[in-house]
C-alpha positions as a LaTeX table, in Angstrom:
\begin{tabular}{lrrr}
\hline
Residue & $x$ (\AA) & $y$ (\AA) & $z$ (\AA) \\
\hline
Met1 & 4.13 & $-16.99$ & 13.93 \\
Lys2 & 4.87 & $-13.48$ & 12.55 \\
Thr3 & 1.99 & $-11.48$ & 11.48 \\
Ala4 & 2.19 & $-9.22$ & 8.40 \\
Lys5 & 3.09 & $-5.64$ & 9.00 \\
Thr6 & 0.46 & $-3.07$ & 8.11 \\
Trp7 & 0.26 & 0.67 & 7.97 \\
Thr8 & $-2.18$ & 3.23 & 8.42 \\
Met9 & $-1.95$ & 6.36 & 6.29 \\
Ala10 & $-0.40$ & 8.32 & 9.15 \\
Gln11 & 2.08 & 5.44 & 9.93 \\
Ala12 & 2.98 & 5.28 & 6.30 \\
Lys13 & 3.77 & 8.88 & 5.97 \\
Ser14 & 5.70 & 8.88 & 9.07 \\
Asp15 & 7.83 & 5.86 & 8.01 \\
Phe16 & 8.38 & 7.30 & 4.51 \\
Glu17 & 9.56 & 10.53 & 5.98 \\
Arg18 & 12.03 & 8.82 & 8.24 \\
Gly19 & 13.27 & 6.80 & 5.09 \\
Leu20 & 11.77 & 3.42 & 6.40 \\
Leu21 & 9.82 & 2.66 & 3.30 \\
Lys22 & 11.52 & 1.70 & 0.12 \\
Gly23 & 8.50 & 1.02 & $-2.25$ \\
Ala24 & 4.75 & 0.78 & $-2.80$ \\
Glu25 & 2.64 & $-1.80$ & $-4.87$ \\
Met26 & $-0.81$ & $-1.53$ & $-6.03$ \\
Tyr27 & $-2.84$ & $-4.74$ & $-6.42$ \\
Phe28 & $-5.94$ & $-5.04$ & $-8.47$ \\
Phe29 & $-8.71$ & $-7.69$ & $-7.90$ \\
Asp30 & $-12.03$ & $-8.43$ & $-9.28$ \\
Ala31 & $-14.58$ & $-9.35$ & $-6.64$ \\
Met32 & $-17.90$ & $-10.42$ & $-8.33$ \\
Gly33 & $-17.55$ & $-7.95$ & $-11.27$ \\
Glu34 & $-16.54$ & $-5.12$ & $-9.07$ \\
Cys35 & $-12.84$ & $-4.04$ & $-9.56$ \\
His36 & $-10.91$ & $-3.01$ & $-6.35$ \\
Tyr37 & $-7.37$ & $-1.92$ & $-5.74$ \\
Thr38 & $-5.22$ & $-2.16$ & $-2.63$ \\
Val39 & $-1.92$ & $-0.70$ & $-1.64$ \\
Ser40 & 0.95 & $-2.52$ & 0.06 \\
Phe41 & 4.15 & $-0.81$ & 1.16 \\
Val42 & 7.63 & $-2.31$ & 1.28 \\
Ser43 & 9.83 & $-1.57$ & 4.48 \\
Ser44 & 13.45 & $-0.88$ & 4.34 \\
Leu45 & 13.72 & $-2.95$ & 7.42 \\
Pro46 & 14.11 & $-6.68$ & 6.71 \\
Leu47 & 12.01 & $-7.86$ & 9.53 \\
Asp48 & 9.06 & $-5.71$ & 8.66 \\
Gly49 & 8.85 & $-6.97$ & 4.96 \\
Ser50 & 5.83 & $-5.63$ & 3.23 \\
Gly51 & 2.15 & $-5.19$ & 4.18 \\
Ala52 & $-1.15$ & $-3.46$ & 3.39 \\
Leu53 & $-2.48$ & 0.06 & 3.93 \\
Val54 & $-5.17$ & $-0.36$ & 6.53 \\
Asp55 & $-7.99$ & 1.99 & 7.73 \\
Ala56 & $-6.99$ & 3.66 & 10.99 \\
Arg57 & $-10.43$ & 3.05 & 12.59 \\
Thr58 & $-11.07$ & $-0.58$ & 11.66 \\
Gly59 & $-7.76$ & $-2.06$ & 10.89 \\
Asn60 & $-9.19$ & $-3.55$ & 7.70 \\
Thr61 & $-7.27$ & $-3.36$ & 4.39 \\
Arg62 & $-8.23$ & $-0.19$ & 2.51 \\
Glu63 & $-9.87$ & $-0.95$ & $-0.67$ \\
Phe64 & $-10.03$ & 1.70 & $-3.50$ \\
Lys65 & $-12.60$ & 1.57 & $-6.41$ \\
Thr66 & $-10.28$ & 3.15 & $-8.93$ \\
Met67 & $-6.69$ & 2.89 & $-9.75$ \\
Asp68 & $-6.53$ & 6.68 & $-9.64$ \\
Ala69 & $-7.54$ & 6.67 & $-6.05$ \\
Ala70 & $-5.14$ & 3.96 & $-4.95$ \\
His71 & $-2.46$ & 5.93 & $-6.82$ \\
Ser72 & $-3.42$ & 8.98 & $-4.98$ \\
Ala73 & $-2.92$ & 7.31 & $-1.74$ \\
Val74 & 0.64 & 6.26 & $-2.68$ \\
Arg75 & 1.40 & 9.77 & $-3.71$ \\
Gln76 & $-0.10$ & 11.28 & $-0.37$ \\
Val77 & 2.33 & 9.08 & 1.41 \\
Gly78 & 5.17 & 10.82 & $-0.42$ \\
Phe79 & 6.06 & 8.38 & $-3.31$ \\
Lys80 & 6.59 & 9.75 & $-6.64$ \\
Thr81 & 5.34 & 7.36 & $-9.43$ \\
Ser82 & 7.81 & 7.02 & $-12.33$ \\
Lys83 & 6.23 & 3.95 & $-14.05$ \\
Phe84 & 3.69 & 1.18 & $-13.57$ \\
Leu85 & 4.85 & $-2.39$ & $-14.18$ \\
Ile86 & 2.21 & $-4.82$ & $-15.30$ \\
Gly87 & 2.93 & $-8.56$ & $-15.13$ \\
Met88 & 2.16 & $-11.77$ & $-13.51$ \\
Lys89 & 4.23 & $-13.48$ & $-10.67$ \\
\hline
\end{tabular}
């Protein structure tokens, strides 16, 4: 069974610089009245697929309390945001 790919901030920056990331996605969820955001990256390598930004120390998915903080993480990796798409899958 294949496990999902994850990236620490340092790994995401490195992969972005090498052209191995083709996109980023921010996800919103409401946990018991508190809003949280997570970030996932999309690899340009088919076998890697997509996966979450994780904390380097714990390996847990990083959760952001504001959309601005999640957006800042995406920009720190190197992505330039041109638009936000809102919709349902």
